[in-house]
Phi, psi and omega in degrees: 000129184264125177255113176265158178291149180276136181222174173303331174299321185273328183223119176265103189245106193237129167274110181287322181203144172246102177255137169288111189276313177202153166254141184227134179295137182282134171264092182303130168222168182302326183290342185266358182240145174255124184309133181064010179225098182293140183261146173275214181281141170286145174207173186254120172253134185256123180251117182231156183206170174281132172260087183257009178274146173240009175227022178282153170273335183172185180240153173234119174259113183252144180221139180220160170278145177291136177104346178265152180271322185256149171289132189254000182214126174232119179252134177257126185240155185281168179305151177072016176276152180219020184199144169224135175256106176273118182245023177248005180285155174230138173305153182082012177237165175232124186246147179236129184238149170216143186237130175232138167283157172215155169208192187293342175280344180135199192247136176285157175287160186208147173264143178270138176233131178249153188214125170268135175252000000 
C-alpha cells in the first residue's frame, strides 16, 4: 500500500460547524480555573467536518485560545471520524480550531476557524 501525502486535492477538510451544543453548569475545581482569569460557564462545542480522505490513519483536532501562538490542546481521533465534541470550553473565551488528517506520509493542510463564545 502506497501512502501519499494528504493534500487539499485528496481531502476537503472543512469545519462545517462550531455549534453551541449545550450549556452545562461548571463545577469549579482547581483544574478548571486559570489564576486571575475568571471563567464563564462550561459548555460543549461540536466541531464537525467532511471526511473526504480515503487514506488517513486518523485526525488531529487542535485548539488554542485566540491571541495565543501555540495550540494548547491536540486530540487524536481514529480514521473515518467526522466530529469532535469539545467539552472543555468556557463562555467568555474565543477558541481557534484546526482539523487535519494524518497518515505515515504526514499531515494535511488545514484552515483555522475561530469562534467567540
